[in-house]
Wavefront OBJ file of the C-alpha trace (Angstrom):
o trace
v 39.575 7.667 -8.534
v 38.756 4.688 -9.446
v 34.998 3.642 -8.551
v 34.046 1.194 -5.952
v 30.860 -1.295 -6.683
v 29.737 -4.199 -5.676
v 27.512 -6.535 -6.756
v 23.673 -7.378 -5.680
v 21.920 -10.035 -6.843
v 18.195 -10.054 -6.820
v 15.395 -12.648 -7.747
v 11.914 -11.253 -9.690
v 9.530 -12.128 -11.686
v 10.100 -12.287 -15.323
v 7.059 -9.603 -15.679
v 8.055 -7.505 -13.203
v 12.174 -7.748 -14.920
v 10.893 -6.394 -18.388
v 8.966 -3.625 -16.548
v 12.079 -2.584 -14.913
v 13.791 -3.329 -17.886
v 10.738 -0.920 -19.552
v 11.463 1.538 -17.167
v 15.364 2.077 -17.211
v 14.655 2.557 -21.539
v 12.605 4.953 -21.155
v 14.815 7.331 -18.789
v 17.685 6.487 -21.240
v 19.016 4.427 -18.052
v 20.811 1.121 -17.687
v 18.604 -0.882 -15.421
v 20.964 -0.450 -12.338
v 21.033 3.520 -12.725
v 17.323 2.960 -12.412
v 16.856 0.991 -8.929
v 20.057 3.097 -7.744
v 17.745 6.602 -8.624
v 14.043 4.781 -7.247
v 15.739 3.532 -4.016
v 17.715 6.669 -2.881
v 14.766 9.037 -3.892
v 13.376 10.669 -1.338
v 9.032 11.434 -1.975
v 8.010 14.171 -2.837
v 5.357 16.109 -1.763
v 2.527 13.787 -3.633
v 4.170 10.587 -2.494
v 4.007 12.268 1.320
v 0.542 13.988 1.431
v -0.724 10.311 -0.156
v 0.336 8.653 2.282
v -0.219 10.741 4.981
v -4.279 10.318 3.047
v -4.055 6.261 3.204
v -3.266 5.830 6.921
v -6.096 8.347 7.202
v -7.959 6.488 5.268
v -7.505 3.143 6.838
v -8.199 4.887 10.224
v -11.463 5.705 8.675
v -12.448 2.397 7.546
v -11.636 0.797 10.864
v -13.921 2.952 12.686
v -16.194 2.376 10.357
v -16.329 -1.981 10.508
v -16.010 -1.044 14.006
v -19.527 0.791 14.141
v -20.409 -1.100 11.374
v -19.860 -4.120 14.151
v -21.865 -2.294 17.196
v -24.475 -1.461 14.427
v -25.526 -4.990 14.220
v -24.983 -6.237 17.920
v -27.985 -3.839 18.480
v -29.545 -4.803 15.710
v -29.730 -8.436 16.394
v -29.939 -7.176 20.581
v -33.811 -5.351 19.238
v -34.342 -8.372 17.794
v -34.480 -10.606 19.736
v -36.129 -8.602 22.231
v -38.655 -8.324 19.886
v -38.679 -12.187 19.376
v -39.368 -12.450 22.963
v -41.809 -9.991 23.531
v -43.872 -12.393 20.538
v -43.288 -15.271 22.491
l 1 2 3 4 5 6 7 8 9 10 11 12 13 14 15 16 17 18 19 20 21 22 23 24 25 26 27 28 29 30 31 32 33 34 35 36 37 38 39 40 41 42 43 44 45 46 47 48 49 50 51 52 53 54 55 56 57 58 59 60 61 62 63 64 65 66 67 68 69 70 71 72 73 74 75 76 77 78 79 80 81 82 83 84 85 86 87
């Protein structure tokens, strides 16, 4: 049985290629095997949890920004009212 392969060529920065090469060397595998393993790997429970946390932080940040904008708008309205009363 022969192994079928296909060549994939990608472009990257020299720094990224060096990083990939170092990662492969640390794991004792070829750069191609490193890419295959990393691309085929399913996320572990910590990665899934981290992804969920990031999603929650993004939602909280959006809500905080909305609240901040509303608070600033309300403060500007109060200041405008105070200015108009002073006149």
